[in-house]
C-alpha positions in Angstrom: 0.7 -35.3 17.7 2.6 -37.5 17.2 6.8 -36.3 16.4 9.7 -37.2 14.8 10.6 -38.6 17.8 8.1 -40.9 17.5 8.5 -42.5 14.5 11.3 -45.6 13.5 12.5 -44.4 10.4 15.7 -45.9 9.6 15.5 -47.2 6.3 12.5 -46.2 5.9 11.1 -43.9 2.9 9.2 -41.3 4.7 6.7 -38.9 2.7 7.6 -35.2 4.0 4.8 -32.6 2.7 6.8 -29.2 3.0 5.9 -25.9 1.7 8.7 -25.0 -0.6 5.8 -22.4 -2.9 9.0 -20.1 -2.8 8.7 -16.5 -4.7 10.5 -17.2 -8.2 10.1 -15.4 -11.7 10.6 -16.2 -15.4 13.5 -14.3 -16.6 14.5 -13.6 -20.5 16.4 -16.7 -20.9 13.5 -19.0 -19.6 15.1 -20.3 -17.3 13.0 -19.2 -13.0 15.0 -17.7 -10.6 14.0 -18.5 -6.7 13.2 -14.7 -5.4 13.0 -15.6 -1.3 14.5 -18.9 -0.2 12.5 -18.4 3.1 10.3 -21.5 2.9 12.9 -23.9 1.5 15.3 -23.2 4.8 12.4 -23.1 6.9 12.1 -26.9 6.1 15.7 -28.1 6.2 15.0 -28.9 10.1 12.4 -31.6 9.4 14.8 -33.1 6.7 17.9 -33.3 8.2 16.8 -34.8 11.3 15.0 -37.6 9.3 18.5 -37.6 7.2 20.8 -37.9 10.6 18.5 -40.6 11.1 19.1 -42.6 8.4 15.0 -42.0 6.5 15.0 -42.3 2.5 13.2 -38.4 2.7 11.1 -38.1 -0.5 9.7 -34.3 -0.3 6.4 -33.7 -1.8 5.4 -30.0 -2.2 3.5 -27.2 -4.6 4.5 -24.3 -6.4 2.2 -21.6 -7.5 -1.3 -22.0 -8.5 -1.5 -24.3 -11.2 -4.5 -25.5 -13.0 -4.8 -29.2 -11.9 -1.8 -29.7 -15.3 1.6 -28.9 -15.8 3.2 -25.6 -16.4 6.6 -25.2 -16.9 7.5 -22.1 -15.1 6.2 -23.9 -11.4 7.9 -26.3 -12.2 10.1 -28.2 -8.6 13.0 -28.6 -10.3 14.7 -25.7 -9.1 13.7 -25.5 -5.8 14.8 -29.1 -5.9 18.7 -27.9 -6.5 18.7 -25.3 -4.0 17.2 -27.9 -1.3 20.1 -30.1 -2.4 22.6 -26.5 -2.1 21.2 -25.8 1.0 21.8 -29.5 3.0 24.8 -30.0 1.4 24.4 -33.4 -0.3 22.5 -34.0 -3.8 18.5 -34.2 -4.1 17.2 -36.5 -6.7 14.5 -35.2 -8.8 11.5 -37.2 -10.1 9.7 -34.8 -13.3 6.3 -37.0 -11.9 4.7 -36.8 -8.9 3.1 -40.4 -9.0 3.5 -43.3 -11.3 5.9 -45.5 -12.6 9.1 -43.0 -12.8 8.7 -41.2 -9.2 8.7 -44.7 -7.8 11.9 -46.2 -9.6 13.6 -42.9 -8.3 12.3 -43.6 -5.1 13.7 -48.0 -5.5 17.0 -45.9 -6.3 17.3 -44.1 -2.6 20.2 -45.2 -0.1 19.4 -44.6 3.6 20.0 -40.9 4.3 19.3 -39.5 0.7 16.7 -37.3 -0.4 14.8 -36.3 -3.0 11.5 -34.0 -4.4 8.6 -35.0 -6.7 7.4 -32.8 -8.9 4.4 -30.3 -8.1 1.3 -32.2 -6.6 -0.9 -29.1 -7.8 0.2 -30.5 -11.5 -2.8 -32.8 -10.8 -6.4 -31.8 -10.4 -7.2 -34.0 -8.1 -4.6 -32.3 -4.7 -7.2 -29.7 -4.7 -10.5 -31.3 -5.8 -13.0 -31.3 -3.2 -14.4 -34.8 -4.2 -13.2 -37.2 -1.2 -13.0 -39.4 -3.2 -11.4 -38.1 -6.1 -8.6 -36.8 -3.6 -8.5 -39.9 -1.7 -7.7 -41.9 -5.3 -4.6 -39.1 -6.1 -3.7 -39.9 -2.1 -3.4 -43.8 -2.7 -0.8 -42.9 -5.5 1.5 -40.6 -3.3 1.2 -43.2 -0.7 2.5 -46.2 -2.6 5.8 -43.8 -2.7 6.7 -44.5 1.0 5.9 -45.9 4.4 5.1 -42.9 6.8 4.2 -39.3 6.3 5.6 -36.2 8.0 3.1 -33.5 7.6 5.5 -30.6 7.8 3.9 -27.3 5.5 2.5 -25.2 7.9 1.4 -23.0 5.4 -0.9 -25.1 3.7 -2.3 -26.8 7.0 -5.7 -25.2 6.3 -6.2 -27.0 2.9 -8.0 -30.1 2.8 -5.5 -31.2 0.2 -5.0 -34.9 -0.5 -1.1 -34.3 0.1 -1.9 -32.5 3.4 -5.2 -34.0 4.3 -6.3 -37.4 2.7 -2.9 -38.7 3.0 -2.1 -38.6 6.7 -5.3 -41.2 6.7 -3.1 -43.9 4.7 0.2 -44.0 6.2 1.7 -43.5 10.2 2.3 -40.2 10.4 3.5 -37.5 12.6 4.1 -33.8 12.5 7.4 -32.2 11.8 9.4 -29.7 13.9 8.2 -26.3 11.4 4.8 -27.1 12.2 5.1 -27.9 16.1 7.6 -24.9 16.3 4.5 -22.9 14.5 1.2 -24.0 16.8 3.6 -23.5 19.7 4.5 -19.6 18.4 0.8 -19.1 17.6 -0.7 -20.2 20.4 1.8 -18.1 22.9 -0.5 -15.3 21.1 -3.9 -16.8 21.1 -2.7 -16.4 25.3 -0.4 -13.9 25.6 -0.1 -12.7 28.4 2.2 -10.5 28.0 1.2 -6.7 27.6 0.8 -4.5 26.1 0.0 -6.4 22.5 0.4 -4.8 19.3 -1.1 -5.8 16.4 -0.3 -4.7 12.7 -2.1 -5.5 9.6 -1.4 -5.1 6.0 -1.6 -6.1 3.0 -4.4 -5.5 0.2 -7.9 -6.9 1.1 -9.7 -6.1 4.4 -11.9 -9.0 3.2 -9.1 -11.2 3.7 -8.5 -10.2 7.4 -12.1 -9.7 8.1 -12.1 -12.7 10.8 -8.8 -12.1 12.5 -9.6 -8.3 12.7 -12.9 -9.2 14.8 -10.8 -12.0 16.5 -7.8 -9.7 17.8 -10.6 -7.2 18.6 -10.9 -9.0 22.0 -7.2 -9.7 22.5 -4.8 -7.4 21.1 -4.8 -3.5 23.0 -3.8 -1.9 20.2 -4.2 -2.8 16.6 -2.3 -0.8 13.4 -3.4 -0.8 10.1 -1.9 0.0 6.4 -1.4 -1.6 3.2 -4.3 -1.8 0.6 -7.2 -2.9 3.5 -6.6 0.9 5.0 -8.3 2.7 2.6 -11.5 1.2 3.3 -11.3 2.0 7.0 -10.5 5.6 5.9 -13.8 5.4 3.5 -15.6 4.1 6.6 -14.8 8.2 8.3 -16.1 9.6 5.5 -12.7 10.8 3.9 -12.0 10.5 0.0 -9.2 7.4 -0.8 -9.1 8.3 -4.7 -7.9 6.1 -6.6 -6.6 3.7 -4.0 -8.2 0.3 -3.2 -11.0 -0.2 -2.1 -14.0 -3.0 -1.0 -16.7 -0.4 -0.8 -19.3 -3.4 0.3 -17.0 -3.0 3.6 -17.2 -0.2 4.7 -20.1 -0.2 7.0 -18.0 -3.5 8.2 -14.9 -1.5 8.6 -17.3 1.1 10.2 -18.8 -1.3 12.4 -14.7 -2.2 13.6 -14.6 1.1 14.5 -16.6 1.4 16.8 -16.5 -2.0 18.7 -13.1 -1.3 19.2 -14.0 2.4 21.1 -16.5 0.2 23.3 -13.6 -2.3 24.2 -11.0 0.6 24.8 -8.7 -1.2 21.9 -7.2 1.1 20.4 -7.1 1.0 16.4 -4.8 3.4 14.9 -5.1 4.1 11.0 -2.4 6.6 9.4 -2.5 10.1 9.6 -0.6 11.1 6.2 -0.7 8.8 3.2 2.5 9.0 0.2 0.3 8.5 -3.1 1.5 8.1 -6.5 -0.1 8.8 -9.8 0.1 5.5 -10.9 1.0 1.8 -9.6 4.8 1.8 -11.2 8.2 2.0 -8.9 8.7 5.7 -11.1 5.5 6.9 -10.5 5.2 10.8 -9.4 4.7 10.6 -6.0 3.7 12.8 -2.9 2.8 13.0 0.8 -0.7 13.8 1.6 -2.9 13.7 4.7 -5.1 10.7 5.1 -8.0 12.7 5.2 -8.8 13.5 1.4 -6.9 12.0 -1.1 -7.6 13.8 -4.6 -9.1 12.0 -7.4 -6.4 10.1 -9.5 -4.1 9.8 -6.9 -3.4 6.1 -5.5 -2.5 5.5 -2.1 1.1 3.4 -1.9 1.8 3.6 1.5 2.0 4.9 4.8 3.6 8.2 5.2 6.2 9.6 7.4 4.1 10.5 10.3 2.4 7.6 10.3 5.3 5.5 10.9 6.7 7.1 12.9 3.2 7.1 15.3 3.0 3.6 14.9 6.7 2.9 15.9 6.0 4.7 18.9 3.4 2.6 19.0 5.1 -0.8 19.2 8.1 0.4 21.6 6.5 -0.7 24.5 5.1 -3.1 22.9 5.6 -6.9 25.1 3.8 -9.1 22.3 3.3 -8.4 18.6 2.2 -10.1 15.8 2.4 -8.6 12.0 0.8 -9.7 8.8 0.9 -7.8 5.8 3.1 -4.8 4.6 2.0 -1.1 4.9 2.9 -0.6 1.1 4.1 -1.4 -2.2 7.5 -2.7 -0.4 8.9 -3.9 -3.8 9.4 -0.4 -5.3 11.8 1.5 -2.9 9.6 4.7 -3.7 7.1 2.7 -1.3 8.9 0.9 1.2 9.7 2.9 4.1 6.2 2.8 6.2 7.4 -0.9 5.9 10.9 -0.9 6.6 9.3 1.7 9.8 7.7 -0.9 11.2 10.3 -4.0 10.5 12.7 -1.6 12.3 10.4 -1.2 15.6 9.9 -4.7 15.9 13.5 -5.4 15.3 14.1 -2.7 17.7 11.7 -4.6 20.6 12.5 -6.1 23.0 9.1 -8.1 23.0 8.1 -11.7 21.3 7.7 -10.4 18.0 6.0 -12.5 15.0 6.4 -11.9 11.6 3.2 -13.7 9.8 4.6 -14.9 6.8 3.7 -14.2 3.3 4.1 -10.9 2.2 5.4 -9.8 5.6 8.3 -12.7 6.0 9.5 -11.8 2.1 9.8 -7.9 3.2 11.6 -8.0 6.1 14.0 -10.1 3.6 13.5 -8.0 1.2 14.7 -4.9 3.1 17.7 -6.5 4.2 16.8 -7.4 8.2 18.3 -9.7 10.0 15.7 -12.9 10.9 17.1 -13.8 14.2 16.2 -9.6 14.8 12.8 -11.1 15.1 11.2 -13.4 18.0 10.1 -15.6 14.8 9.2 -16.1 11.0 6.0 -17.5 10.6 5.5 -19.3 7.3 2.1 -19.6 7.4 0.1 -16.4 5.8 -2.9 -17.5 5.7 -2.9 -20.9 8.0 -1.5 -18.3 10.4 -4.5 -16.0 10.4 -7.1 -19.0 10.5 -5.4 -20.8 13.4 -5.4 -17.5 15.7 -9.3 -16.7 14.0 -9.5 -20.4 16.4 -10.4 -21.9 13.4 -9.6 -25.8 12.5 -7.0 -26.7 10.3 -7.7 -30.0 8.9 -3.7 -30.5 8.3 -3.4 -30.6 12.0 -6.4 -32.1 12.8 -5.7 -34.9 10.7 -2.2 -35.2 12.5 -3.6 -35.0 16.1 -6.1 -37.6 14.8 -3.2 -40.0 14.7 
């Protein structure tokens, strides 16, 4: 892939596709508050690099999942304001993504200026499955600039107009974040430092099927928690009460356990579970054996014994990849398992990678210093697809350049 170093961008308008899809909440007064700034900070190196070289930077991004039309609570305006605070300079904002208003804003930029246009997913064509429809929107985006830099690794697995099609229309290069993400993920794919431990959590087994399959031939140990663990427990014949369960995948989970045994890979499931009588921060809760969760109770975290076991299995690891929290970390009563994983990784002398999404938000929410981990990815689903060996359109199009 071409890099920023290959672009002669002094005085040129450079469109940067960042991933500024930050978690936000709407307050009682109608304003929107950003609850985690990790992805905005991750976008800074590329933007700063371009600013220092005299480019006129226009940032493209999405926020949330609007249905192809404007949604006031998903405007990028608060994100643009926060970006300006982090950059230490004003950031212009266009309330339109393309068209006369956006073009007028871009025309007023001078060397080193930064601007953000409105949420690209306010346009249905951004995510359209129709190549022509998507291409027409990409044409409008391309009219805003002279170069394109792909830097939104978290959306690189999407064949979207602002990720893929625009790179076919302008001279393009990969940004610093994408370069760094690919370097880290390649190190995980080809990991030689052993033991190699993978920690998987999050809600559903169905989100992790291919990555589990991939790691059965790469990892030495796979530690499983989060909502996805209950389908594995059901595969062992255990009752899971009202816990999250994907019944149609019980047989698949059983086959993974068998394949792991055949290959000499350890799949570690929790021995105890923190259960609750309802999904709420103030729910009644207690610790039970993972071999039987009673009807009327649901598992919301791995238990204290499991936390100790998982930490022990991480202690000698030389390579660690973690994707997905161990429980509902947003509720204090069910955050201990996730905190235990974060603590064990932060204490590790090995190469540790937090795999984006909820895991990255969890370590920040729980107060862990980001520099205590080897790398915190912004990738989420894109990281998983890369590790599965799948082709990512947003990377392929930059390689084609």
